N, C-alpha and C positions, 0 to 999 in steps of 0.2 A: 504494500500500500504506500503510495507516494505521500511524502510529508507535505504539509501545507506551506505555501509560499511565505517567506519571512514578513512581507508587507501585510499579509492577511493575519498572521500571528500577532503582529504588533497592534493591528486594529482590534483583534479580539481581546488582547490584554488590556486595551483601554477601557473595557467594560468592567474590569475588576476594580472594586472600590478600594480607595486608599484608607489608611488608618485615620480615625477620627481624633485620636489623642485626647480621649475623654475617659476619666476614671469611672468606675462603677458607682462610686458615691455621687458624682455629678450626674450620671445617667438616672439614678434613682431620684435625685433632687428634681430633675426636669420632669420625670414621669409623675411624681407626686404633685408638683406644681400645676401641671396641665390638668390632672384629675380634679384638684381643688378649684382651679380656675374655671373650668367648664361647669362644674357643679354649682359653684357660687354664682356664676353668671346666670345660670338658669333660675336659681332661687331669687336673685335680685330682680330679674325681669318679671318673674311671676308675681313678686311682691308689688312691683311698680304698675303693672297693667292688669293683673288678675288672670284667671284661667278662661274668662269668657271671650277673650279676643279671638277674632278669626285669623289673625296673623300668627305665624310661628313664633313661639317664645324664644327660640334659639335657631339662628340660621346656620346652615352647614359650614360656610366659610370660616366660622369662629373656630372650628377644629383645626384648620390650617393655621390660623392666627395663633392659636395656643402652642402649636409646634414651634413657631418662631419665637414667641415671647418667653417660653419656658425652656426650650431646648437650645435655642440659638440667640440668647438675649444680647450678645455683642454685635449681631448682624445689623447693618444699616437698615435692612428691611424690617427689623423688629422694633424699631424705636417708636416712641409715642406718636410723633408727627406722621410717621409712615402708616401706623395703624389707623389713627383717627382721620387724617387727611385722605389717605387712600380709600378707605371704606366710604367716607362721605361722598367723595368725588364719584366713586363707582356707583353708589346708589342713585345719586342725582342723574348721572349719565344714563344708567340703566332704565330708570323710570321714564326719563325723557324719550329714549328710543322706543320703549314699549308703547308710549302714548302716541308717538308721531309716525312710527314705521309699522305698517300693518303686517308685513312679512316677518315672521319670527326669526327665520334664519338670517335675514339681512339685519334685523334689529340686534340680534345677538352678536353678530360679527362687528357691526358698527360700535356697539356698546363696549366691547372688550378692547377694540383697537383705539377708540377715543379715550377710554379710561387710562390705558397705558401711556398714551401721548401726554395727557394732562398730569399724570403722576410723575413722569420724567421731568416735565417742565417745572413742576412745583416741588420737586425733590421729596416726594412722599411715596416712592415705589414700595408696594406691599403686595406680593403675589396673590394672597387670598382675595384681594379686592377684585381681581378678574372674575372670580367666582361670585362675588357680590353683584357685579354687573349682570352676569348671566342669570342669577336668581331673580333679579328685578324684571328681566325679560321673560324668562321661562318658568317662573315660580308658580304660575297658575292663576285662576280667577280671583282668589282672595287678595293676592299681592297686587294684581292689576287694578282691582277695585280700590285698594288703599291709596293708589297714586303716590304723591310725594309724602304722605304720612309714613310710608315704608322707610323713608330716609331716616326718620327720627325713631320710629318704633317698628321693627326691632334693631335696625342697623346701628344707629348711634348709641342706643341704650345698651346693646350687646357689647359694642366696642368699648364704651366707657367702663362698663362693669368688668370686662376682661382686663382692661388696662389697670384698673384699680386693684384687682386681685394680683396682677403681676407685680405692681409696685410694692404692695404690702408683703407678698411672699418673698421677693428678692431681698427686701430690707430685713425680714426676719431671719432669712438664711444667710445674710451677710454676703450677698452677691451683687456686684454693682449693676444697677439698672435705674434709670436710663444709662446707656453707655456713654461715659464722659469722654470728650476728646482730650486725651493725654498729650501734653506738650513736653517731650523729653528735654532735659537741660542741654544746653549747647556744650558739647564735649567732643574730644577727639576719639576716634575709634580706629581699630586696625593699625596700631603703631603710629597714630597721628596722620595717616595718609588721607583719611576721610573725616570730614567734619559733619556735624549734624546738618548744616545747610547744604553741603555737597550731596549727602545721601538723599535729602528731600528733593533737591533739584533733579538728580538723576532718576529718582523714583517717579516724579511727576512726568518726566520725559518718556520713560518706559510705559507708563500707564496711558499717556496720550497716544503713543505709537500702537499699543495693543488695540485701542478703540473698542474696548469690551468691558462691560460692567462686571466687576468682581465683588463677590459677597463678603467683603471685609473692609473695615474702615481704613482709610489711608494712613491715619496716625498709628493705628495698630500695626499695619504692615510695616511702617517705618520703624516702629519700636522693635518689632521682631527682627528686622534686618540688622539694626544696630546692636541688639543683644547677641545675635548670632556672630557678628563680626567681633564683638568683644570677647566672646568665649573662644572663638577661633584664634584670636590673638593670644589669649591666655594659654591655649594648648600648644601653640607653636614653640619650638625650642628656641631658647634665647641664644643670641650670638655670644661667643666667648669674649 
C-alpha cells in the first residue's frame, strides 16, 4: 500500500488540536462557572419577566457566550463590551431584517453579514451574536410578534445577567475579568538587543502583514513574547 503524499500528511496533521495549556483546576473552574452562570441567568430572567411570557426565558446563544466568559475570559471576544454591544447590535439587526425582508433565507444571510460588519466597526466582535441575529430571524412566530421588544427581553436581560454572574464569579475565584490591558514596564530583553518599544513595533508590523484576527489581546501577546525572550536569555550560556 502506497504511503500518503507528504503534503497530504501535513494537511491532515493540521486537524490535530494543539495543547490548551490549561490545568484541571482551571478547567473545573470554567465548567462550574458556566453551570452557575446559565442557571442564575435563567433564574434572574424568570424573576424579572415571570413564566407567562411567550418569549424564551433563555436564548440558545447564551450557551456560547458562557463558553467565552467562563472558559476563555482573557479573549477579546469575551469582554463586557463584546458581549453587550455584540448581542444588542445582533438583535437590532436581526429584528430589522425579519420585519423588512420577507424571504427568511435572505433575511438570515443579511442579518448575520451586517451584524459582523457592525461588530468589527464598533470593536465588539462576539461570535455568539451571529446566532442572536439568526434567532431574531428564524426564532418563530412569538419572536417575530415581539418585534424590537426581543432586543430588551430576552437578549439584553440575558446578556446583563450572564455578565453579572461572570463578574461576581471571577472576582470570587480571584481570576481577572474584565481582562485588563497590561502595560509591561519598559525594559531590555534578550541581552539588551530588544526593547519593549522595539518588540511592540515589530509585533504591530507582523500583525498588520498577517491581516487576520487573532483571538488574543495584543498586550498579552507582547507580554508572552517578552517573557519568552527573557527566559531564553536566562537559559543561554553566559560568555566566559
